[in-house]
ZAMARGU-4260 file (C-alpha; in steps of 0.2 Angstrom, whole numbers, plus 5000, padded with zeros to 4 digits):
<rodrens>
0) 5206/5238/5215 | 5220/5238/5201 | 5230/5255/5202 | 5242/5261/5187 | 5255/5270/5195
5) 5266/5278/5183 | 5286/5282/5190 | 5300/5292/5186 | 5317/5288/5191 | 5334/5292/5189
10) 5343/5279/5177 | 5354/5272/5186 | 5361/5252/5194 | 5350/5244/5206 | 5333/5258/5204
15) 5322/5242/5200 | 5326/5231/5213 | 5325/5245/5226 | 5312/5248/5220 | 5302/5231/5221
20) 5311/5229/5238 | 5302/5242/5243 | 5288/5235/5239 | 5294/5215/5243 | 5298/5223/5261
25) 5278/5227/5262 | 5271/5212/5257 | 5264/5220/5244 | 5262/5213/5225 | 5267/5219/5209
30) 5255/5211/5195 | 5263/5222/5182 | 5279/5229/5177 | 5286/5239/5161 | 5304/5246/5160
35) 5312/5259/5148 | 5319/5274/5143 | 5309/5289/5146 | 5308/5306/5137 | 5321/5314/5144
40) 5338/5307/5141 | 5346/5299/5159 | 5326/5298/5164 | 5318/5280/5162 | 5297/5278/5164
45) 5290/5265/5176 | 5273/5260/5174 | 5265/5247/5187 | 5248/5239/5190 | 5249/5235/5207
50) 5232/5230/5216 | 5227/5239/5232 | 5217/5253/5241 | 5219/5271/5241 | 5226/5271/5256
55) 5239/5258/5249 | 5244/5265/5235 | 5247/5282/5243 | 5258/5275/5261 | 5266/5265/5243
60) 5268/5284/5234 | 5275/5292/5248 | 5291/5276/5251 | 5293/5277/5232 | 5296/5298/5233
65) 5310/5289/5248 | 5321/5284/5239 | 5335/5293/5232 | 5335/5291/5213 | 5313/5294/5212
70) 5308/5311/5202 | 5289/5308/5200 | 5276/5295/5205 | 5257/5299/5195 | 5243/5288/5199
75) 5236/5285/5183 | 5222/5277/5185 | 5206/5289/5186 | 5217/5298/5172 | 5212/5300/5153
80) 5226/5288/5147 | 5233/5277/5133 | 5233/5262/5138 | 5247/5247/5128 | 5252/5233/5130
85) 5258/5219/5120 | 5259/5199/5117 | 5264/5185/5109 | 5254/5170/5109 | 5257/5151/5102
90) 5244/5143/5095 | 5240/5128/5092 | 5234/5127/5072 | 5235/5111/5061 | 5231/5114/5042
95) 5212/5110/5048 | 5210/5125/5059 | 5223/5136/5054 | 5212/5148/5043 | 5200/5147/5057
100) 5213/5154/5067 | 5220/5165/5056 | 5200/5173/5053 | 5199/5178/5071 | 5216/5185/5073
105) 5213/5195/5061 | 5198/5204/5068 | 5210/5208/5084 | 5223/5216/5073 | 5234/5203/5076
110) 5250/5199/5067 | 5255/5182/5063 | 5275/5184/5063 | 5278/5166/5067 | 5271/5148/5055
115) 5275/5131/5060 | 5268/5117/5057 | 5254/5112/5069 | 5256/5131/5078 | 5255/5151/5073
120) 5264/5161/5083 | 5255/5177/5087 | 5260/5193/5091 | 5246/5209/5097 | 5246/5226/5102
125) 5231/5233/5113 | 5225/5239/5130 | 5227/5225/5141 | 5204/5221/5139 | 5210/5216/5120
130) 5220/5205/5125 | 5211/5196/5136 | 5196/5194/5125 | 5210/5187/5111 | 5216/5173/5122
135) 5198/5169/5126 | 5193/5167/5107 | 5207/5157/5102 | 5206/5147/5118 | 5195/5133/5111
140) 5212/5129/5098 | 5226/5126/5114 | 5237/5137/5118 | 5255/5135/5120 | 5264/5146/5128
145) 5260/5169/5130 | 5272/5183/5135 | 5266/5198/5138 | 5275/5214/5140 | 5266/5223/5154
150) 5255/5237/5152 | 5263/5254/5148 | 5252/5270/5148 | 5255/5289/5145 | 5240/5302/5151
155) 5232/5312/5135 | 5234/5328/5133 | 5217/5330/5127 | 5209/5322/5141 | 5198/5312/5134
160) 5191/5297/5142 | 5188/5281/5132 | 5181/5273/5144 | 5167/5288/5146 | 5164/5287/5127
165) 5164/5270/5124 | 5150/5269/5138 | 5139/5284/5129 | 5140/5273/5115 | 5135/5258/5124
170) 5118/5268/5128 | 5114/5273/5112
</rodrens>
């Protein structure tokens, strides 16, 4: 199972290196990693997607807390969250199929950020499932390049679980 960890760290040189080293030494993979300033000065938030069962994640959490610059570690996998990811996607788009590519991209609220003679570059923001879906839809045109940021997430103060709401709507 994939777990999403939200880690608050002191914003100092080498913190990310120590965290990635911890994972590497123990043979664990990080599938996605996003780092940026947090709400408090001098603190950064690291959002990681890590495969493993609950026992493995508990062990990793304990190991992370042993690092000097780690302030807080949360496994937010089962917590209601707002999750987003950014993707740039370069798609083959000749004059004959360009309008179809644009129409399909608009369904996903993607923005065209560059136009070339034989391709379009799209910017897509959304939950990771949306990004997978647009890649599948545009695959038939041929994908030249993809760059993804990795997931960022914040817990929902409202406590509303959108996945639960989606599943209830699907039953209606």
